[in-house]
C-alpha positions in Angstrom: 170.0 131.1 228.8 167.0 133.6 229.1 167.9 135.4 225.9 168.5 132.2 224.0 165.2 130.8 225.1 163.4 134.0 224.3 164.9 134.2 220.7 163.9 130.6 219.9 160.4 130.9 221.4 159.8 134.2 219.6 160.8 132.6 216.3 158.4 129.7 216.8 155.5 132.0 217.8 156.1 134.4 214.9 156.1 131.3 212.6 152.8 130.2 214.1 151.4 133.7 213.6 152.3 133.6 209.9 150.5 130.4 209.3 147.8 130.8 212.0 148.7 127.6 213.8 148.2 128.2 217.6 147.3 125.4 220.0 148.3 124.4 223.5 150.1 121.3 222.4 152.1 123.3 219.9 153.0 125.9 222.5 154.2 123.2 225.0 156.4 121.7 222.3 157.8 125.1 221.4 158.7 125.8 225.1 160.4 122.4 225.4 162.5 122.9 222.2 163.4 126.4 223.1 164.6 125.3 226.5 166.7 122.5 225.1 168.4 124.5 222.3 168.6 127.5 224.6 170.8 125.4 226.9 172.8 124.1 224.0 173.4 127.7 223.0 175.4 128.3 226.2 178.2 126.2 224.8 178.2 126.8 221.0 177.3 130.6 220.7 175.1 131.7 217.9 175.5 128.5 215.8 172.9 126.9 217.9 170.2 128.9 216.0 171.4 127.3 212.8 171.1 123.8 214.4 167.7 124.6 215.8 166.2 125.8 212.4 167.9 123.0 210.5 166.4 120.3 212.8 162.9 121.8 212.5 163.1 121.9 208.7 164.2 118.2 208.8 161.3 117.3 211.0 158.8 119.1 208.8 160.0 117.2 205.7 160.0 113.9 207.5 156.7 114.0 209.4 154.5 116.6 207.6 152.7 114.6 205.0 151.3 117.4 202.8 153.8 119.1 200.5 151.8 122.3 200.5 151.7 122.6 204.4 155.3 121.4 204.4 156.5 124.3 202.2 154.3 126.8 204.0 155.7 125.9 207.4 159.3 125.9 206.1 159.0 129.4 204.5 157.2 130.8 207.6 160.0 129.4 209.9 162.8 130.9 207.9 161.0 134.3 207.6 160.4 134.3 211.3 164.0 133.4 212.1 165.3 136.2 209.8 162.9 138.8 211.3 163.4 137.8 214.9 167.2 137.7 214.7 167.3 141.2 213.2 164.8 142.6 215.7 166.7 141.0 218.6 170.0 142.5 217.5 168.4 145.9 217.0 166.8 145.6 220.5 170.1 144.7 222.0 171.9 147.6 220.5 169.0 150.0 221.3 169.2 148.8 225.0 173.0 149.5 225.0 172.5 153.0 223.7 169.9 153.6 226.4 172.2 152.4 229.2 175.2 154.3 227.8 173.2 157.6 227.6 171.5 157.2 231.0 174.9 156.6 232.7 176.8 159.0 230.5 179.4 156.2 229.9 180.2 154.4 226.6 181.9 151.3 228.1 180.9 147.7 227.7 181.9 147.0 231.4 178.8 149.1 232.3 176.6 146.4 230.8 178.3 143.7 232.9 177.6 145.7 236.0 173.9 146.0 235.2 173.6 142.7 233.3 170.1 141.7 234.7 168.6 145.1 233.9 170.3 145.1 230.5 168.9 141.7 229.5 165.4 142.6 230.8 165.5 145.9 228.8 166.7 144.2 225.7 163.9 141.7 225.8 161.3 144.3 226.5 162.5 146.4 223.5 162.5 143.2 221.4 158.9 142.5 222.4 158.0 146.1 221.5 159.6 145.7 218.1 157.7 142.5 217.6 154.4 144.1 218.5 155.0 147.0 216.1 155.8 144.4 213.4 152.6 142.4 214.0 150.5 145.6 213.9 152.1 146.5 210.5 151.6 142.9 209.2 148.0 143.0 210.4 147.4 146.2 208.6 148.5 144.4 205.4 146.8 141.2 206.2 144.8 141.0 203.0 147.9 141.5 200.9 149.8 138.9 202.9 147.0 136.3 202.4 146.9 137.1 198.7 150.7 136.7 198.5 150.5 133.2 200.1 147.7 132.3 197.7 149.8 133.4 194.7 152.8 131.5 195.9 150.8 128.3 196.2 148.8 128.8 193.0 151.8 129.4 190.8 154.0 126.9 192.7 156.6 129.4 193.7 157.3 127.8 197.1 160.7 126.4 196.3 161.9 129.7 194.8 160.7 131.7 197.8 162.1 129.2 200.2 165.5 129.3 198.4 165.6 133.1 198.7 164.6 133.3 202.3 166.9 130.4 203.3 169.8 132.2 201.5 169.2 135.3 203.6 169.1 133.3 206.8 172.4 131.5 206.0 174.0 134.9 205.2 172.9 136.4 208.5 174.1 133.3 210.4 177.5 133.6 208.8 177.7 137.2 209.9 176.9 136.3 213.5 179.2 133.2 213.6 182.2 135.1 212.1 181.6 137.9 214.5 181.8 135.4 217.4 184.9 133.7 216.1 186.8 136.9 215.2 185.6 138.9 218.2 184.4 141.7 216.0 183.8 144.9 218.0 180.3 145.9 218.8 180.4 149.0 216.7 181.4 147.1 213.6 178.9 144.4 214.3 176.1 146.9 214.8 177.0 148.6 211.5 176.9 145.2 209.7 173.6 144.3 211.2 172.1 147.7 210.4 173.2 147.3 206.7 171.9 143.7 206.7 168.5 144.9 208.1 168.1 147.4 205.2 169.1 144.7 202.7 166.6 142.3 204.4 163.7 144.8 203.9 164.8 145.4 200.3 165.0 141.6 199.7 161.5 141.0 201.0 160.2 143.9 199.0 161.8 142.3 195.9 160.3 139.0 196.9 156.8 140.4 197.0 157.4 142.2 193.6 158.8 138.9 192.1 155.7 136.9 193.2 153.3 139.6 191.9 155.2 139.8 188.6 155.0 136.0 188.1 151.3 136.1 189.1 150.6 138.8 186.5 152.5 136.9 183.8 150.5 133.7 184.6 147.2 135.5 184.7 147.9 137.1 181.3 148.8 133.7 179.9 145.6 132.2 181.3 143.6 135.1 179.8 145.1 134.5 176.4 144.3 130.8 176.6 140.8 131.5 177.8 140.2 134.1 175.1 141.3 131.6 172.5 139.1 128.8 173.8 136.1 131.2 174.1 136.7 132.5 170.6 136.9 129.0 169.2 133.7 128.0 171.0 131.8 131.1 169.8 133.0 130.5 166.3 131.7 127.0 166.5 128.4 128.2 167.7 128.2 130.7 164.8 129.1 128.0 162.3 126.3 125.8 163.7 123.9 128.8 163.3 125.1 129.3 159.7 124.6 125.6 158.9 121.1 125.6 160.5 120.3 128.7 158.5 121.4 127.0 155.2 119.5 123.8 156.1 116.3 125.9 156.7 116.4 127.3 153.2 117.1 123.9 151.7 114.3 122.4 153.7 111.8 125.1 152.7 112.7 124.5 149.0 112.2 120.7 149.4 108.9 121.2 151.1 107.7 123.5 148.3 108.8 121.0 145.7 106.9 118.1 147.1 103.8 120.0 148.0 102.0 119.3 144.7 102.7 115.6 145.1 101.2 115.7 148.7 98.1 117.6 147.5 97.5 115.0 144.7 98.0 112.1 147.1 94.9 110.2 148.4 96.7 109.5 151.7 95.3 111.6 154.5 98.0 110.3 156.8 100.7 111.6 154.5 99.0 115.0 154.3 98.8 115.2 158.1 102.4 114.3 158.4 103.3 117.0 155.9 101.3 119.6 157.8 103.0 118.7 161.1 106.4 119.1 159.5 105.6 122.5 158.0 104.2 123.7 161.3 107.5 122.7 163.0 109.3 124.6 160.2 107.3 127.7 161.0 108.6 127.6 164.6 112.1 127.0 163.3 111.8 129.9 160.9 111.9 132.3 163.8 115.7 132.0 163.5 115.7 133.9 160.3 112.4 135.8 160.4 113.1 136.8 164.0 115.7 139.5 163.8 118.5 137.2 165.2 119.4 136.9 161.5 120.6 140.5 161.7 123.5 139.4 164.0 125.7 139.2 160.9 125.8 143.0 161.0 128.0 142.8 164.1 131.7 142.5 163.2 132.8 141.3 166.6 133.2 137.5 166.7 132.9 137.4 170.5 129.8 139.6 170.8 128.1 138.0 167.8 128.8 134.5 169.0 127.6 135.4 172.5 124.3 136.8 171.2 123.7 133.7 169.1 124.4 131.4 172.0 122.0 133.4 174.3 119.4 133.3 171.5 119.4 129.5 171.5 119.2 129.4 175.3 116.2 131.7 175.1 114.6 129.5 172.5 115.1 126.4 174.7 113.3 128.2 177.5 110.4 129.4 175.3 111.6 133.0 175.7 111.3 135.5 172.8 114.7 137.0 172.2 114.4 140.1 170.1 117.4 141.8 168.5 117.2 145.5 167.4 119.9 146.7 165.0 119.1 149.9 163.1 122.4 150.0 161.1 123.9 147.8 158.4 127.2 147.4 160.2 128.4 147.6 163.8 132.1 147.8 164.3 134.0 147.2 167.5 137.6 148.2 167.8 138.5 145.3 170.0 136.9 142.0 171.1 137.1 143.0 174.8 136.6 140.0 177.1 135.4 142.3 179.8 132.7 143.7 177.5 131.6 140.1 176.6 131.6 139.1 180.3 129.4 142.0 181.3 127.0 141.5 178.4 126.7 137.8 179.2 125.8 138.6 182.8 123.2 141.1 181.8 121.5 138.8 179.4 121.7 135.8 181.8 120.1 137.9 184.5 117.3 138.9 182.1 116.8 135.3 181.0 116.6 134.0 184.5 114.2 136.7 185.6 111.8 136.3 182.6 112.1 132.5 182.8 110.5 132.7 186.3 107.2 134.1 184.7 104.4 131.6 184.7 102.3 133.9 182.5 102.7 137.1 180.6 105.2 138.6 178.3 108.3 136.3 178.3 110.4 138.6 176.0 113.9 140.0 176.1 115.2 142.8 173.8 118.8 143.4 173.0 119.2 146.8 171.2 122.5 148.2 169.9 123.0 151.8 168.9 126.3 153.2 167.7 127.8 156.5 166.6 131.3 157.8 166.1 131.9 158.3 169.8 129.9 155.6 171.7 128.3 152.2 171.5 125.3 151.4 173.6 124.0 147.9 174.2 120.7 147.8 176.0 119.1 144.7 177.6 115.4 145.2 178.1 113.1 142.8 180.1 109.6 143.3 181.6 109.2 143.5 185.4 106.7 141.6 187.5 107.9 143.1 190.9 109.1 146.4 192.3 112.9 146.6 192.2 115.1 149.0 194.2 117.9 150.1 191.8 120.1 151.0 194.7 120.1 147.4 196.0 120.5 145.3 192.8 124.3 145.9 192.6 124.9 144.8 196.2 126.8 141.5 196.6 124.3 138.7 197.4 121.2 140.7 196.5 118.8 138.8 194.1 115.2 139.0 193.0 115.4 135.3 192.1 114.7 132.5 194.5 117.8 130.3 195.5 120.1 132.5 193.5 123.5 133.8 194.7 123.0 137.4 193.5 126.6 138.0 192.6 126.1 138.8 188.9 125.5 142.5 189.0 128.0 143.1 191.8 130.6 141.4 189.4 129.4 143.8 186.6 130.1 146.8 188.8 133.6 145.4 189.7 134.4 144.7 186.1 133.3 148.2 185.0 135.4 149.8 187.8 138.5 148.1 186.2 138.1 150.0 182.9 138.1 153.6 181.8 135.7 153.3 178.8 132.8 151.3 180.1 129.7 152.7 181.9 126.4 151.2 183.0 123.1 153.0 183.0 120.1 151.4 184.7 116.5 152.7 184.6 112.9 151.5 184.8 110.5 152.7 182.1 106.8 151.5 181.8 107.5 148.4 184.0 110.5 147.4 181.9 114.1 147.2 183.3 116.6 148.7 180.9 120.3 148.1 181.5 122.5 149.9 179.0 126.2 149.1 178.7 127.9 152.2 177.3 131.2 151.8 175.5 133.1 155.0 174.9 134.8 155.0 171.5 132.4 153.7 168.9 133.3 152.9 165.3 
């Protein structure tokens, strides 16, 4: 009765530990269920554990409304049952060995003589094994949480449940057949030891399976994201090209009608023409400003990103200056990481300069390239003193009401690659952040 109660209660508490669901009401319910099914176990041997787990699974599916919580509880229960049954069996056989060695007798009758001590020792050893297991799990807590997230994110709950439940049923069959056929303790211990090894391998394969599915899905999502980003940036570039063409057509039209305007007696018409040509001068910064040189960059993603940021700068009245000294800049690959880093650097410069009420609201993007490296430098003026050691810390920001995660993300992205480096320096009250790409044209 004591061992039955302990096994069931340990299963429930291990399940609660997995899903972090501890409360007094839950513990009282666990004690009640463990006592009831522990008593039933006196008459039906090990099959009572199968009834116990089966009833709980049925209750979860009938009364737990949320499918996600439902599946999480079910998987946690089955995993807890598998682990506790193996640990209890190992604890029991460890206790037997201790008693046999201490009394120098290898006879089962010895256990009947010292039954109370044997049960107590077995439970203490089981508790020790559980404590060691929890310490190990706690050490890998982050990986465990990440595993749960991946299971839910990619809807792998049913597959994981099917695998863990199959392991549980297999173990229960071993125990039930052992009871019915009166298998000797030596044979049963060998079977349980082999099963324990298979259980460890199965759970390792489960983790590997979930990570593999996660990697496949993330790769698929990246392909989709890259495609959508490329289509968007291509659309932006087409809009820029159309605007560029319209500007030339508009200039020709204005030049053609200028003699007619000059010969007209309508002052209102002349004023209107003057206003239009003044607006055209502002619009001409698109071609006369060196953004027109962006065609020298052969990367669709980088070219489209720079065009997009140029228009954002124009909308904020910020002068976006592009410095390209060569006629052609070739990039071996349209790396999404490179585009993300460059986007963060330009966004940071835009947001910082946009906060200026007066002064030089100007950003420079300069690209230099040789056979070995490509350097993309984002240059913006500084109004305040900046500690270069702090700007890459998560949460640090020089802007009011800003999260400050941009540059910490840059550092994280760069750490994921072998050919990207970032150089940061302050020269003449200007902040220069240079993204260095090893492997130029």
